[in-house]
C-alpha positions in Angstrom: 53.3 -72.4 -42.6 52.6 -68.7 -43.1 50.9 -68.8 -46.3 48.6 -66.0 -47.8 45.2 -66.4 -46.6 46.0 -68.7 -43.7 43.7 -68.2 -40.5 45.7 -68.3 -37.5 44.2 -68.4 -33.8 45.1 -70.1 -30.6 48.6 -71.1 -29.8 51.4 -70.8 -32.5 54.7 -72.8 -32.0 57.5 -74.2 -34.0 57.2 -77.9 -35.2 59.2 -80.5 -33.6 60.9 -80.9 -36.8 62.1 -77.3 -37.2 65.9 -76.8 -37.1 67.9 -75.5 -34.4 68.9 -72.3 -36.4 65.1 -71.6 -37.2 64.0 -71.8 -33.6 67.1 -70.3 -32.0 65.9 -67.7 -29.4 62.1 -68.1 -30.3 61.2 -71.2 -28.3 58.2 -69.7 -26.5 54.8 -70.2 -28.2 52.7 -67.3 -29.2 49.2 -67.3 -27.7 46.5 -65.4 -29.8 43.2 -64.3 -28.2 41.7 -63.5 -31.6 41.4 -64.9 -35.1 43.6 -63.5 -37.9 43.9 -63.8 -41.5 47.4 -63.5 -42.9 47.9 -61.4 -46.0 51.4 -61.0 -47.7 51.9 -57.6 -49.5 54.6 -56.7 -52.0 57.3 -54.7 -50.2 59.9 -53.9 -52.9 60.6 -55.1 -56.3 64.5 -54.4 -57.1 64.7 -56.7 -59.9 62.6 -57.7 -63.0 63.5 -61.2 -62.3 60.4 -63.4 -61.3 62.0 -63.9 -57.8 63.0 -60.4 -57.2 60.0 -59.4 -55.3 60.3 -58.8 -51.6 57.1 -59.5 -49.5 56.1 -58.5 -46.1 53.7 -60.0 -43.7 52.7 -57.6 -40.9 50.0 -58.6 -38.4 48.3 -56.0 -36.3 47.6 -58.0 -33.1 44.9 -56.8 -30.7 46.2 -56.3 -27.2 43.8 -57.5 -24.4 
């Protein structure tokens, strides 16, 4: 799960329980060499509805 504040490192891959439509085309695991803290940010709020906020998760991964 990609929840706010989650710390990720090592190898990330889909669970064996993930549905085909979720995994389709993204079967290879991601290998991280560093440790990252996930932080969701508000991206857009097109509605006053409580579920009207679009969020974005952008992770600047160090190369090398």
